[in-house]
C-alpha angles and dihedrals in degrees: 000000000000125000117350118218112226127201137154092234130020115198118201109202131038102211122116093288096049093045092047091050091052092049092049092049090050089051087059091047096254122137123225143176114225118198123190120180094214119077094225141022117282126291091195117096096219106153123030103182131064101192127219095260091054090048089054088054093046089051089066088058093051093243106115098101094044090051093047090050088055093048133067116302112288092239095057117104132234096232120161114210125194112204142167093233133322087258090049137049143316115244105179138345125208105204122213130174125255121249089261092050092046091051089055091049091050092051094044099047097035093170104132095262096102139062119250089245136046118238121261132228105215137139120237086239087067101035097055097061089054091053092042092056090049094053092043089054094048115092093204093062121076100204117203114176113176089041125117129208102230110178149325108259095188144333128208139163092283102046152304130289114205142168127236131184139202106254092217103041103022091229110154134218133185122234128195115199137168090225135017120209117198107209093147103123139250095322091047114183088198092056091048092047089055092049093237114157129209125240122207137044126324125209095006092160139011130213140173113232117208114181110191148166123225139160092200095117090158085068105032097037098036089132094035127265108335128178098216127016106197138187137156088275099056144282139294112209118204100220099187105000087240118069111327121088138164125211117204102190121183112243111258112244112247094021122102121220089253089060094056111081110196090232092054092046093051098042091043092053094045092046098228144046118268139158115278144140119227110224100178133358131178142136119247139181126222125225134202099208140137127190115254089228134017095197137051107173108295095351120089137179131226137172122002092351086068103034141010128191141172107268093248104123095013095251099141107082092021091058087048092054088054088048089055092050091048096044097044098062096045091049091046092048090053095044091050091048105239097091124079133226091255089070087069090052087048091057091060094041090053106038101037095061089042089056089056089047090056093041093054090047090052089048091052091050090050088052090056090051089053090051090052088051087058089052088058093045094051098040097079121216108004095170099062128102132236137055096302093052090045089053092050091051093047091051092048089050092052091051092049090050091050092051087052134199104270091156088074096035107046097118092159090058091049101043108009104067115120136199097233095153096049118127090210099053122087095238124208125211123263102014112208122247116265116236106222093204105040122048111221110195112234142156092212104149110274095027127115112262107258113247130236135153112245126224092278090055093250121131115251087228089059090054093057117105125244093261129013119352127193106211110207114199096183131021100285120160108249100175092111096057093041092055092043091052091049092050092050094044093242111149107233134171125191119219110196112197102172087204112132086170088072093058093098092053097043095037097210136051094234125043123178108208124196126222090265091058093252121129115254098179140349136191145145091245135018115270122251091244102054093160089054091051093051094045091049096052092045093051096245 
């Protein structure tokens, strides 16, 4: 068998989720091997939005500025424009602030309703090299691009033995790890090796992706720089607001993929011929699926291996980044010895329902797009000239405005999800409904800790410790829980705010926050059984 590679965590898949998981593990001091079958980062655009929650999580890794430098300029807006064609007319514009403007709003309002970070417009083509440099520079991560996960040889109570191969030569090696993380995409070999099935609907929609370069700003920026140009036939995404764009055109009923030349698809959508270079083009089908399980013993799933959605809302990669944040700390706690097995059960109990939460949101957004498609179909001729055509376009625009753009405004979906079913959260009775559109700041157990900037201008999230943090709103005595945590080996920091004025926002005087910034417990006084509390939230 030869030499066996040994590592605490083996990560199959070197996309954004796998790389983010490795970086989070390294932040906790845990080594990993990351294997990616491709020799380089992706050339496919895939996602185009890193949402504000993901940017909060990237901030902990010290990557926000590098990512923003790779994305569109900070002063460019996130506007969504519905049009007839690029050679035709504007119907309705949904206006959204730029990252710079959003940052100013967050600082000015500072009321707990916002993230600590603005969202980022960036293509996966640009985001992956930033993450790749970070993992290459990290001594705790053994990076192996051009290496395939082949199979699980065996799994026992102490770990997983697996086989990997060189993608170019086929030469195999054996790896022994304490935990295996499957971050290897929609066709996940890890998921298939574990025999985990998917629930949901496959191939619910088809599109033709045309990724292209053009300097024809008179065509593509006719109405100025716009994030998404949308019609009833699909979307053009401005990837850098300069020269790179991606068309996602709905497949035309009755036409096979072989009948749809990329050039015809692109020029037909734009409405005229223009100079361009096609960089990538391929059809694809979208799925609404979630894995039946996220855990099989010491093997766990994250990202697209665990869930796949239509891009409406941008929940795919962003949900995966939250998976990585959730999985990393429970793996690290187990590797380091102070976390219990129930933390691993908690990961599935928390993230699997959240995947369905995001899936149903994406499905709702897709439903709105279909309704807008009906607006186009029923409007009559939207390309004509003259007062009657102007009136038809104005009416179509009013109907689009009335249907709204929840896929870019569902703050409750993005920030408000809670881990109500978790076995490692101190649940409270009668949890309130979550509003998918409006984020209502709360410290209800399982929720993300609401964000504010403190008097010194520093984010409360930046004041949290590496592991568990007890946030003290008033001047409560915390000696009992500090000594109990030390005796149990539970890493605990205490953040004393001395801010009774924040009691209304944070709802309790004491809030126990986990490493992933979610609330584990809250109260106005410490419980009688402090040991029981600490053992519960650490899965022991």
